[in-house]
C-alpha positions in Angstrom: 19.2 12.8 23.8 18.7 11.4 20.2 22.0 10.4 18.7 22.8 9.6 15.0 25.0 6.7 14.4 26.5 5.3 11.2 27.7 2.1 9.9 30.7 2.7 7.6 33.6 1.3 5.8 37.1 2.7 6.3 40.5 1.2 5.4 38.9 -2.2 4.7 37.1 -2.4 8.0 33.4 -2.0 8.7 32.7 -0.1 11.9 30.1 1.9 13.7 30.5 5.5 14.7 28.6 8.5 16.3 28.0 11.4 13.8 28.5 14.9 15.2 28.8 17.9 12.8 30.0 15.9 10.0 32.7 14.1 12.1 32.5 10.4 13.1 33.7 9.1 16.4 34.4 5.5 15.9 32.7 3.2 18.6 35.0 0.6 20.0 34.2 -3.0 19.3 33.0 -5.2 16.4 29.5 -5.5 15.6 28.9 -7.6 12.5 25.1 -7.2 12.6 22.6 -4.7 13.6 21.4 -6.9 16.3 25.0 -7.1 17.7 25.2 -3.3 17.7 21.8 -2.6 19.2 22.1 -5.1 22.1 25.7 -3.8 22.9 25.2 -0.2 22.9 22.8 2.2 24.8 22.1 5.7 23.7 23.2 6.8 27.3 26.6 5.3 27.1 27.1 6.5 23.6 26.4 10.0 24.6 29.5 10.0 26.8 31.9 8.6 24.1 34.4 11.2 22.4 37.8 10.7 21.0 39.5 10.8 17.6 37.2 11.6 14.6 37.0 10.9 10.9 35.5 13.2 8.4 32.3 11.7 7.1 33.6 12.4 3.6 36.7 10.0 4.2 34.3 7.0 4.6 31.8 5.0 2.8 28.3 5.1 4.5 26.7 1.7 4.6 23.1 0.6 5.5 22.7 0.7 9.4 20.3 -2.4 9.0 22.4 -5.5 7.9 20.9 -8.2 5.6 20.4 -10.8 8.4 17.6 -8.7 9.9 13.9 -9.1 9.1 12.4 -6.4 6.8 8.8 -6.1 7.8 6.3 -3.5 6.1 3.1 -1.9 6.8 0.8 -1.0 3.8 -1.8 1.7 3.5 -1.0 3.3 6.9 -1.5 7.0 6.2 -4.9 8.3 6.0 -4.6 10.2 2.7 -2.7 7.3 1.1 -5.6 4.9 2.1 -8.1 7.3 0.5 -6.2 7.6 -2.7 -5.8 3.8 -2.6 -9.6 3.5 -2.5 -9.9 2.6 1.2 -11.8 4.2 3.9 -9.5 4.9 6.9 -12.3 5.1 9.3 -13.8 1.7 8.1 -10.5 -0.3 7.6 -9.9 -2.2 10.9 -6.8 -4.3 9.9 -3.1 -3.6 10.0 -1.8 -4.6 6.5 1.6 -6.4 7.0 4.0 -7.8 4.3 7.8 -8.3 4.0 10.6 -7.4 1.6 13.5 -9.6 1.0 16.5 -8.4 3.2 18.7 -8.8 0.1 17.2 -5.6 -1.3 18.7 -3.6 1.5 21.3 -1.2 0.3 23.0 2.1 1.6 21.1 5.2 1.5 22.7 6.8 -1.5 23.0 3.7 -3.7 21.8 3.7 -7.3 18.3 2.3 -7.8 18.6 -0.4 -10.4 15.5 -0.5 -12.6 15.1 -4.2 -13.9 14.5 -4.5 -17.6 11.3 -6.3 -17.2 9.9 -3.5 -15.0 7.8 -0.7 -16.5 6.2 1.1 -13.5 8.8 1.8 -10.8 7.4 3.6 -8.0 8.8 5.3 -4.8 7.6 5.2 -1.2 9.3 7.2 1.6 8.7 5.5 5.0 9.8 5.9 8.7 11.6 2.8 9.7 11.7 1.4 13.4 14.5 -0.7 14.7 13.5 -3.2 17.2 15.6 -2.9 20.5 15.3 -6.5 22.0 14.5 -10.0 21.1 10.8 -10.8 21.2 9.7 -14.4 21.5 6.3 -14.1 22.8 3.4 -11.7 22.7 3.9 -8.4 24.6 1.6 -5.3 25.3 3.4 -2.2 23.9 2.1 1.2 24.8 3.3 4.7 24.1 4.6 4.7 27.6 6.9 1.6 27.2 7.7 2.0 23.7 11.2 3.0 24.5 11.8 -0.6 25.9 11.0 -2.1 22.5 12.3 0.4 19.9 16.0 1.4 19.7 15.8 4.0 17.0 14.6 5.3 13.6 15.9 5.2 10.0 14.7 6.5 6.6 13.4 3.7 4.2 12.4 3.9 0.6 10.0 1.0 -0.2 10.6 1.1 -4.0 8.0 -1.0 -5.8 7.5 -2.5 -9.3 3.7 -1.9 -9.6 3.4 -4.0 -12.8 4.7 -6.9 -10.8 3.0 -6.2 -7.4 -0.5 -5.4 -8.5 -1.4 -7.7 -11.5 0.5 -10.6 -10.0 -0.8 -9.8 -6.4 2.8 -10.2 -5.4 3.9 -7.6 -2.8 6.9 -9.6 -2.0 8.3 -10.0 -5.6 7.2 -6.5 -6.7 9.0 -4.9 -3.7 12.1 -7.2 -3.3 14.3 -6.5 -6.3 17.8 -5.8 -5.6 18.3 -2.3 -4.3 14.6 -1.7 -3.8 15.3 -1.0 -0.1 17.7 1.8 0.6 18.0 2.3 4.4 19.7 5.2 6.3 22.0 7.1 6.0 21.8 7.3 9.9 20.3 5.2 12.7 18.9 7.7 15.1 19.0 6.1 18.5 16.4 7.6 21.0 16.3 8.1 24.7 13.1 7.7 26.6 12.3 11.5 26.4 12.6 11.4 22.6 9.7 9.1 21.9 6.8 11.6 21.9 8.5 13.2 18.9 7.8 10.1 16.7 4.2 11.3 16.4 5.4 14.6 14.8 8.0 13.8 12.2 7.8 15.4 8.7 8.3 13.2 5.7 9.2 14.7 2.2 10.2 12.9 -0.9 11.1 14.7 -4.2 11.9 13.5 -7.7 14.2 15.7 -9.7 13.5 18.4 -7.1 9.8 18.2 -7.5 7.9 17.4 -4.2 5.9 14.2 -4.7 5.2 13.1 -1.0 4.8 15.4 2.0 3.1 14.3 5.3 3.6 13.9 8.9 3.6 10.8 11.2 0.6 12.4 13.0 -1.5 10.8 10.2 -0.4 7.2 10.9 -3.4 5.0 11.1 -1.7 2.2 13.1 1.2 3.6 15.4 4.3 1.8 16.4 3.0 0.6 19.8 -0.2 -1.1 18.5 1.8 -2.5 15.4 4.5 -4.1 17.7 1.8 -5.4 20.0 0.1 -7.1 17.1 3.4 -8.3 15.4 4.7 -9.9 18.8 1.5 -11.9 18.9 2.2 -13.4 15.6 5.9 -13.9 15.0 9.4 -13.7 16.8 11.3 -10.5 16.4 14.9 -9.9 17.2 16.8 -6.8 18.0 17.8 -5.0 14.9 14.8 -6.0 12.8 13.3 -3.3 10.7 9.7 -2.4 10.5 8.8 0.2 7.8 5.6 2.0 8.8 3.9 2.8 5.5 4.1 5.7 3.0 2.1 8.9 2.7 0.0 9.9 -0.3 1.7 10.9 -3.6 2.9 7.8 -5.1 2.9 7.2 -8.8 0.4 4.4 -8.7 -3.1 5.2 -9.8 -5.8 3.1 -8.1 -9.4 3.0 -9.7 -12.2 4.1 -7.6 -14.1 1.4 -5.8 -16.9 1.6 -8.3 -14.6 1.2 -11.1 -13.0 -1.8 -9.4 -16.3 -3.5 -9.1 -16.9 -3.0 -12.9 -13.4 -4.3 -13.7 -13.9 -7.3 -11.6 -16.7 -8.3 -14.1 -14.2 -8.6 -17.0 -12.0 -11.4 -17.8 -8.5 -11.4 -16.1 -6.7 -10.4 -19.2 -9.0 -7.5 -20.0 -8.9 -6.2 -16.4 -5.3 -6.1 -16.2 -4.9 -4.6 -19.6 -7.0 -1.7 -18.5 -4.9 -1.4 -15.3 -1.6 -1.3 -17.5 -3.1 1.2 -19.8 -4.0 3.6 -16.9 -0.6 3.3 -15.4 1.2 4.0 -18.8 -0.5 7.5 -18.7 1.1 8.3 -15.5 4.2 10.5 -15.9 5.1 10.2 -12.1 6.6 6.8 -12.5 10.4 6.8 -12.3 12.7 6.6 -15.3 16.3 6.1 -15.9 18.2 9.2 -14.8 15.7 10.4 -12.2 17.0 11.5 -8.8 14.9 10.5 -5.8 15.6 12.3 -2.5 13.9 11.4 0.9 14.1 13.3 4.1 12.6 12.7 7.6 13.0 15.2 10.5 11.3 16.8 13.5 10.5 20.4 13.1 12.5 21.3 16.2 15.6 19.6 14.7 15.8 17.3 17.7 15.6 14.4 15.3 17.0 14.4 11.7 17.4 11.1 9.9 19.5 12.7 7.2 18.9 12.5 3.4 18.6 9.6 1.0 19.6 10.2 -2.6 19.0 7.5 -5.2 19.7 7.8 -8.9 17.7 5.5 -11.2 20.0 3.4 -13.5 19.4 0.6 -16.0 20.0 -3.0 -15.3 23.4 -4.2 -16.4 24.1 -7.6 -17.8 
């Protein structure tokens, strides 16, 4: 019963609608935020909605996550990505959590602005979870009751300025530049029977048509249920908040082996980070102005298809 909905602008109004076969059925009512929309609409009720439609080509598709919502992220959460980052997925016992600034959220097909001070711009395709209800206390989430806490899914690209994130040890700064968080194009609302499919979604990211990342959510280290359980024990969540679940292997970032990291730690800070920057400078995988990044997430059966993100890298304008 998965249903794709879109948030769109048409004739100076921002509305929500159901997407079917390239046509949008507008949903009655005004929902200024993702929280408003999620709390007021169920996938069961929307499945029954029909009426006058608009062609998707006639509207401007916006991010289905509004900027009032929290943007919470998991790091190093796919087994192979952990390995290429110098970690042992069988030894790592903690869930790496950080946040991005909501102001970096943009529509799925927005240009990606490369700041003038950034040299090493990286891509990270991720599955995003949309929180279904307000959580003001710790809850125990399981695969069996996950449908009570998650409304649906989106594509996220966690773009990252590695020369800010790594040497400055600033995940927030390195990942929060404006346009570094495209979301959508669709919010796929799920019925209870759709949730088992979350464990078998296929992720693929290409740069200029070349596959850079390809994996399945079967390889997640910390799944949605245990992550929600942990987060609810730490902080409040509200309906519409976004949780990005980590990226697969294949990023541009090159991480030294654990042995080289130990050796580098013996050098002065300036020497250590010069070595890091020299290694990254040899990586042709980093994004450049003019590159085209496309991200797709879907289930092999076609029952869940989150659409395609397409971002063109552009220079920063004064």
